[in-house]
Z-matrix of the N, CA and C atoms (Angstrom, degrees):
N
C 1 1.415
C 2 1.514 1 108.68
N 3 1.351 2 115.59 1 106.41
C 4 1.459 3 119.42 2 -178.67
C 5 1.476 4 114.55 3 -124.42
N 6 1.372 5 116.98 4 -16.90
C 7 1.443 6 120.98 5 179.57
C 8 1.565 7 110.71 6 -59.04
N 9 1.324 8 110.88 7 131.36
C 10 1.499 9 115.89 8 -179.03
C 11 1.493 10 115.30 9 88.07
N 12 1.359 11 117.21 10 -6.42
C 13 1.449 12 120.95 11 -177.10
C 14 1.508 13 110.59 12 -116.74
N 15 1.361 14 117.43 13 3.54
C 16 1.452 15 119.51 14 -178.35
C 17 1.503 16 111.57 15 -86.51
N 18 1.278 17 119.94 16 155.13
C 19 1.423 18 128.86 17 6.63
C 20 1.563 19 110.28 18 -76.35
N 21 1.309 20 114.82 19 135.82
C 22 1.473 21 123.15 20 178.06
C 23 1.483 22 111.22 21 -77.73
N 24 1.321 23 118.15 22 157.23
C 25 1.503 24 121.67 23 175.22
C 26 1.518 25 109.87 24 -58.34
N 27 1.325 26 118.95 25 141.47
C 28 1.451 27 118.27 26 177.00
C 29 1.567 28 111.97 27 -75.42
N 30 1.290 29 116.38 28 158.75
C 31 1.484 30 117.52 29 172.00
C 32 1.541 31 110.22 30 102.90
N 33 1.323 32 121.96 31 -5.27
C 34 1.436 33 122.50 32 -179.87
C 35 1.572 34 109.68 33 -100.25
N 36 1.307 35 114.32 34 132.75
C 37 1.464 36 119.93 35 169.56
C 38 1.556 37 107.16 36 -107.17
N 39 1.358 38 113.35 37 155.57
C 40 1.464 39 117.64 38 -178.89
C 41 1.460 40 109.98 39 -122.85
N 42 1.363 41 117.16 40 141.12
C 43 1.440 42 122.97 41 172.75
C 44 1.519 43 110.16 42 -127.77
N 45 1.283 44 118.06 43 162.23
C 46 1.442 45 121.39 44 179.57
C 47 1.556 46 109.68 45 -65.99
N 48 1.310 47 113.71 46 139.60
C 49 1.485 48 121.27 47 179.18
C 50 1.558 49 108.69 48 -60.07
N 51 1.373 50 110.79 49 139.37
C 52 1.466 51 119.24 50 179.78
C 53 1.563 52 114.08 51 68.55
N 54 1.306 53 115.47 52 14.24
C 55 1.530 54 121.37 53 176.34
C 56 1.454 55 108.35 54 -101.07
N 57 1.360 56 117.36 55 83.89
C 58 1.474 57 119.89 56 -177.02
C 59 1.492 58 111.24 57 -64.22
N 60 1.352 59 119.72 58 -43.96
C 61 1.434 60 120.23 59 179.58
C 62 1.499 61 112.35 60 -57.94
N 63 1.357 62 118.51 61 -41.10
C 64 1.403 63 123.77 62 178.78
C 65 1.523 64 112.58 63 -61.16
N 66 1.352 65 112.61 64 -43.85
C 67 1.470 66 117.79 65 178.99
C 68 1.529 67 111.36 66 -65.29
N 69 1.310 68 117.14 67 -43.15
C 70 1.454 69 119.65 68 179.25
C 71 1.507 70 114.21 69 -63.03
N 72 1.338 71 113.00 70 -34.34
C 73 1.463 72 119.64 71 177.23
C 74 1.544 73 114.00 72 -62.83
N 75 1.307 74 116.77 73 -19.82
C 76 1.447 75 121.34 74 179.03
C 77 1.513 76 116.75 75 -84.14
N 78 1.332 77 114.21 76 -9.30
C 79 1.490 78 119.36 77 -179.83
C 80 1.535 79 108.23 78 -70.06
N 81 1.334 80 113.37 79 127.27
C 82 1.463 81 118.92 80 174.37
C 83 1.540 82 105.21 81 -152.73
N 84 1.320 83 117.15 82 -168.31
C 85 1.417 84 121.52 83 -174.17
C 86 1.544 85 114.19 84 -71.29
N 87 1.308 86 116.29 85 -9.35
C 88 1.469 87 121.49 86 177.43
C 89 1.537 88 113.53 87 -99.19
N 90 1.292 89 117.56 88 -3.28
C 91 1.446 90 121.22 89 -172.23
C 92 1.555 91 108.89 90 -80.04
N 93 1.351 92 113.45 91 129.09
C 94 1.483 93 120.52 92 178.02
C 95 1.535 94 110.34 93 -101.37
N 96 1.342 95 117.57 94 -27.97
C 97 1.420 96 118.55 95 -178.96
C 98 1.490 97 111.31 96 168.66
N 99 1.356 98 113.70 97 -168.83
C 100 1.440 99 121.14 98 177.28
C 101 1.561 100 109.32 99 -123.43
N 102 1.305 101 115.48 100 140.42
C 103 1.456 102 121.22 101 174.24
C 104 1.554 103 106.41 102 -119.68
N 105 1.274 104 117.60 103 120.97
C 106 1.445 105 120.85 104 -171.60
C 107 1.523 106 111.88 105 -144.52
N 108 1.309 107 118.39 106 141.79
C 109 1.421 108 124.35 107 171.18
C 110 1.571 109 105.39 108 -85.07
N 111 1.370 110 118.11 109 126.81
C 112 1.426 111 118.71 110 -179.64
C 113 1.545 112 111.23 111 -71.81
N 114 1.326 113 115.60 112 -31.70
C 115 1.476 114 122.95 113 173.75
C 116 1.517 115 107.84 114 -130.49
N 117 1.337 116 114.69 115 119.56
C 118 1.466 117 120.45 116 178.74
C 119 1.486 118 108.66 117 -92.08
N 120 1.398 119 117.51 118 131.34
C 121 1.416 120 119.24 119 -173.09
C 122 1.539 121 114.46 120 -122.92
N 123 1.295 122 121.44 121 -2.94
C 124 1.448 123 122.55 122 -178.03
C 125 1.503 124 114.34 123 -71.82
N 126 1.345 125 117.05 124 -35.18
C 127 1.509 126 120.24 125 -178.50
C 128 1.553 127 111.34 126 -113.65
N 129 1.325 128 114.78 127 32.09
C 130 1.447 129 121.64 128 -174.31
C 131 1.496 130 107.66 129 107.30
N 132 1.312 131 119.15 130 171.60
C 133 1.455 132 123.09 131 -174.80
C 134 1.547 133 109.45 132 -88.77
N 135 1.275 134 115.55 133 107.84
C 136 1.471 135 122.21 134 179.42
C 137 1.544 136 107.75 135 -122.41
N 138 1.382 137 114.83 136 112.54
C 139 1.465 138 119.17 137 -179.95
C 140 1.508 139 110.88 138 -90.13
N 141 1.279 140 116.34 139 148.46
C 142 1.437 141 120.95 140 171.13
C 143 1.501 142 110.37 141 -69.44
N 144 1.309 143 116.10 142 134.97
C 145 1.505 144 116.80 143 -178.69
C 146 1.539 145 107.81 144 -72.94
N 147 1.311 146 116.79 145 154.99
C 148 1.494 147 120.32 146 175.32
C 149 1.539 148 109.96 147 -54.61
N 150 1.323 149 119.07 148 -41.12
C 151 1.465 150 120.93 149 -178.27
C 152 1.520 151 109.58 150 -60.80
N 153 1.351 152 118.17 151 -41.35
C 154 1.433 153 123.70 152 -176.14
C 155 1.599 154 109.11 153 -69.73
N 156 1.269 155 119.05 154 -52.16
C 157 1.452 156 121.71 155 -176.62
C 158 1.552 157 109.10 156 -65.72
N 159 1.355 158 114.58 157 -50.39
C 160 1.482 159 115.33 158 178.88
C 161 1.527 160 115.00 159 -65.48
N 162 1.302 161 116.01 160 -29.52
C 163 1.448 162 121.62 161 177.41
C 164 1.571 163 109.94 162 -67.65
N 165 1.317 164 116.09 163 -39.96
C 166 1.435 165 121.57 164 175.03
C 167 1.494 166 111.43 165 -61.94
N 168 1.285 167 114.92 166 -43.76
C 169 1.491 168 123.19 167 -177.54
C 170 1.551 169 109.67 168 -61.56
N 171 1.317 170 114.50 169 -46.35
C 172 1.476 171 120.16 170 178.16
C 173 1.500 172 112.21 171 -65.06
N 174 1.354 173 118.69 172 -40.81
C 175 1.455 174 122.58 173 179.11
C 176 1.557 175 108.09 174 -64.30
N 177 1.308 176 118.49 175 -42.32
C 178 1.418 177 121.33 176 -177.02
C 179 1.529 178 110.54 177 -65.72
N 180 1.340 179 115.02 178 -41.84
C 181 1.477 180 118.32 179 177.93
C 182 1.516 181 110.16 180 -63.09
N 183 1.312 182 117.82 181 -44.26
C 184 1.467 183 122.98 182 -178.50
C 185 1.508 184 111.80 183 -62.70
N 186 1.325 185 118.71 184 -34.81
C 187 1.446 186 121.20 185 -170.28
C 188 1.593 187 110.54 186 -109.30
N 189 1.312 188 117.65 187 2.74
C 190 1.446 189 118.17 188 178.74
C 191 1.542 190 113.93 189 71.24
N 192 1.398 191 114.67 190 35.59
C 193 1.484 192 119.57 191 -174.20
C 194 1.517 193 108.03 192 -106.29
N 195 1.344 194 114.08 193 159.90
C 196 1.443 195 120.73 194 171.83
C 197 1.562 196 111.29 195 -82.04
N 198 1.324 197 114.84 196 144.80
C 199 1.458 198 120.50 197 169.63
C 200 1.479 199 107.77 198 -120.53
N 201 1.357 200 116.75 199 111.56
C 202 1.432 201 120.82 200 -175.22
C 203 1.529 202 106.48 201 -110.91
N 204 1.382 203 115.35 202 120.18
C 205 1.497 204 119.01 203 -178.29
C 206 1.497 205 106.66 204 -105.81
N 207 1.344 206 112.81 205 120.83
C 208 1.444 207 121.74 206 175.85
C 209 1.577 208 108.72 207 -89.55
N 210 1.347 209 113.27 208 104.97
C 211 1.487 210 117.95 209 -174.38
C 212 1.563 211 108.78 210 -118.14
N 213 1.305 212 117.72 211 33.38
C 214 1.392 213 120.85 212 -177.41
C 215 1.543 214 112.92 213 -65.76
N 216 1.314 215 118.51 214 -27.21
C 217 1.486 216 122.03 215 -179.98
C 218 1.540 217 110.66 216 -97.34
N 219 1.331 218 117.82 217 -19.46
C 220 1.448 219 118.61 218 -173.48
C 221 1.493 220 116.72 219 -125.44
N 222 1.344 221 117.72 220 8.28
C 223 1.453 222 121.20 221 179.34
C 224 1.484 223 110.81 222 -93.50
N 225 1.319 224 115.31 223 -170.21
C 226 1.474 225 124.24 224 -179.87
C 227 1.556 226 112.26 225 54.88
N 228 1.295 227 117.70 226 43.43
C 229 1.435 228 122.99 227 173.71
C 230 1.500 229 117.08 228 82.73
N 231 1.305 230 117.94 229 4.58
C 232 1.501 231 118.65 230 -177.17
C 233 1.576 232 113.56 231 -70.64
N 234 1.264 233 118.49 232 -11.80
C 235 1.483 234 123.43 233 177.53
C 236 1.541 235 112.65 234 -107.89
N 237 1.323 236 115.27 235 1.85
C 238 1.481 237 120.33 236 -178.36
C 239 1.534 238 110.78 237 100.27
N 240 1.346 239 117.43 238 -12.71
C 241 1.442 240 124.15 239 171.35
C 242 1.479 241 109.24 240 -119.90
N 243 1.327 242 117.66 241 168.10
C 244 1.438 243 120.48 242 -179.87
C 245 1.548 244 109.57 243 -62.89
N 246 1.315 245 115.85 244 -41.33
C 247 1.468 246 120.04 245 -179.42
C 248 1.555 247 109.84 246 -127.17
N 249 1.267 248 118.99 247 145.43
C 250 1.519 249 120.19 248 179.46
C 251 1.521 250 111.76 249 -64.23
N 252 1.271 251 122.16 250 -30.37
C 253 1.486 252 122.26 251 -176.25
C 254 1.586 253 109.33 252 -64.28
N 255 1.310 254 116.52 253 -21.09
C 256 1.449 255 120.98 254 -176.99
C 257 1.519 256 109.34 255 -69.77
């Protein structure tokens, strides 16, 4: 969801949600990390697969990158756990 929020900050690349291979292909010498919603709710409820979220975590650990999880819509117990990544 980007309409109405542009111009966006420069330096961000976008990949399809749950596309681990696409995300990993974006890693280069300029990559600082990944910012991802664990559950996307604007176009229906779409959860990140365990393979996707855990794959991002492993890649970040291997490359010294940040993994930032945006859980504003799914945190604080809304999924049955305190945080959706659990």
